[in-house]
C-alpha positions in Angstrom: 239.3 40.5 -78.1 236.3 38.2 -79.0 234.4 39.6 -76.0 234.6 43.1 -77.4 232.8 42.1 -80.6 229.9 40.4 -78.8 226.5 42.0 -78.6 225.2 42.9 -75.1 222.4 40.3 -75.5 224.8 37.5 -76.3 227.2 38.7 -73.6 224.6 38.3 -70.9 224.3 34.6 -71.8 228.1 34.0 -71.6 229.0 36.4 -68.8 230.0 33.6 -66.4 232.5 32.3 -69.0 233.9 35.8 -69.5 234.3 36.4 -65.8 235.7 33.0 -65.0 237.2 31.6 -68.2 238.4 28.0 -68.3 242.1 27.4 -68.2 242.3 26.0 -71.7 240.2 26.3 -74.9 238.5 29.5 -73.8 237.3 30.2 -77.4 235.8 26.7 -77.8 233.9 27.1 -74.5 232.5 30.5 -75.6 231.6 29.2 -79.0 229.9 26.0 -77.6 227.7 28.1 -75.2 226.7 30.5 -77.9 225.8 27.8 -80.4 223.9 25.7 -77.8 221.9 28.7 -76.8 221.1 30.4 -80.1 221.0 27.6 -82.6 218.0 25.4 -83.3 217.9 21.9 -82.1 218.0 19.1 -84.6 214.4 18.2 -83.8 213.3 21.8 -84.5 215.3 21.8 -87.8 213.6 18.6 -88.9 210.2 20.0 -88.1 211.0 23.1 -90.1 212.2 20.9 -93.0 209.1 18.7 -92.9 206.4 21.3 -92.2 207.3 24.9 -92.7 210.0 25.2 -95.4 208.5 26.6 -98.6 210.0 27.5 -102.0 208.8 31.1 -102.0 210.8 33.2 -104.4 214.0 31.2 -104.0 215.6 29.2 -106.8 214.9 25.5 -106.4 218.6 24.8 -106.0 218.8 27.4 -103.2 215.8 25.8 -101.6 217.4 22.4 -101.8 220.6 23.7 -100.2 218.5 25.1 -97.3 216.8 21.8 -96.9 220.2 20.0 -96.8 221.4 22.5 -94.1 218.3 21.7 -92.0 218.6 18.0 -92.5 222.3 18.1 -91.5 223.0 14.5 -92.7 220.2 13.1 -90.5 217.9 12.6 -93.5 218.9 10.3 -96.4 219.3 11.8 -99.9 216.3 9.8 -101.1 214.0 11.1 -98.4 215.3 14.7 -99.1 214.6 14.2 -102.8 211.1 13.0 -102.1 210.3 16.0 -99.9 211.9 18.4 -102.3 210.1 17.1 -105.3 206.7 17.0 -103.6 206.9 20.6 -102.6 207.8 21.9 -106.1 205.1 23.3 -108.3 203.1 20.6 -110.2 204.4 21.6 -113.6 208.0 21.3 -112.4 207.3 18.0 -110.8 206.0 16.6 -114.1 209.1 17.7 -115.9 211.6 16.4 -113.3 209.8 13.1 -112.8 211.1 11.8 -116.1 214.7 12.3 -115.1 216.7 9.8 -113.0 219.6 12.1 -112.4 221.1 13.0 -109.0 219.5 15.6 -106.8 222.0 18.4 -107.7 221.4 17.8 -111.4 217.7 17.9 -110.9 217.9 21.1 -108.9 219.8 22.8 -111.8 217.1 21.6 -114.3 214.5 22.9 -111.9 216.3 26.3 -111.8 216.1 26.5 -115.6 212.5 25.5 -115.7 211.7 28.1 -113.0 213.4 30.8 -115.0 211.4 30.0 -118.1 208.1 29.6 -116.3 208.7 32.8 -114.4 209.4 34.6 -117.6 206.3 33.2 -119.2 204.2 34.2 -116.2 205.6 37.8 -116.5 204.8 37.9 -120.2 201.3 36.6 -119.6 200.8 39.1 -116.8 201.8 42.0 -119.0 199.6 40.8 -121.8 196.6 40.4 -119.5 197.2 43.8 -118.1 197.1 45.4 -121.5 193.8 43.6 -122.3 192.4 44.8 -119.0 193.5 48.4 -119.7 191.9 48.2 -123.1 188.7 46.9 -121.6 188.6 49.8 -119.1 189.2 52.3 -122.0 186.3 50.8 -123.9 184.0 51.0 -120.9 185.0 54.6 -120.2 184.3 55.5 -123.8 180.9 53.9 -123.7 180.1 55.7 -120.5 181.1 59.1 -122.0 178.8 58.4 -124.9 175.9 57.6 -122.5 176.5 60.6 -120.4 176.7 63.1 -123.3 173.6 61.7 -125.1 171.1 62.5 -122.3 172.6 66.0 -121.8 171.9 66.7 -125.5 168.4 65.4 -125.2 167.8 67.2 -121.9 169.2 70.4 -123.2 167.1 70.3 -126.4 164.0 69.4 -124.4 164.6 72.2 -121.9 165.0 74.7 -124.8 161.8 73.3 -126.3 160.0 73.8 -122.9 161.4 77.3 -122.6 160.1 78.2 -126.1 156.7 76.7 -125.3 156.4 78.6 -122.1 157.4 81.8 -123.9 154.8 81.2 -126.5 152.2 80.5 -123.8 153.1 83.5 -121.8 153.0 85.7 -124.9 149.7 84.3 -126.0 148.3 84.5 -122.5 149.4 88.1 -122.2 147.6 88.9 -125.4 144.3 87.5 -124.2 142.3 89.7 -122.0 142.6 88.5 -118.4 139.7 86.5 -117.3 138.8 86.8 -113.7 141.3 84.5 -112.2 139.8 81.3 -113.5 141.4 77.9 -113.7 142.6 76.3 -116.8 139.5 74.2 -117.3 137.3 77.2 -117.2 139.5 79.1 -119.5 139.7 76.2 -121.9 136.1 74.9 -121.8 134.4 78.1 -120.6 130.7 77.3 -120.4 131.1 73.6 -120.6 133.3 73.4 -117.5 131.2 72.4 -114.5 
């Protein structure tokens, strides 16, 4: 019955027990083999506890329970408390350092502090987002003003140039055509050398 529920990967590690089961305590033999093969050794658990385990987005009480599971009564409560406290955020360490309560009580206080500080962080984040958005709006408005101003100047100067050229062309067409002379000769006539 138990064998039918086993995954094929697990079954490959216990196939000898399944083919030739012991006379007594078949379940215990199967359980022991699976646990020995797939569970972490105590040394590995302690290394994880001492080096790799981080708070992340867990509650401090959940994190403490995870640390206790890894320690598996091999680490004293005082050592566990020291490790747990040192890895908490500095602001939380400062608050908890004034309390002499037991570790479970401290973890509940840490949970409440975490909720409040998380809420405060979210509020600050939203407030800063609004100020950033307003700053972007102001910059966009300023850029629009800058862009529209040169267009107006350019378009008025272009109109002015067009009107000058029209006047020139009209005035030039009224004058009798000189024999293809340059502007200097037209302008200064005899004085141009």
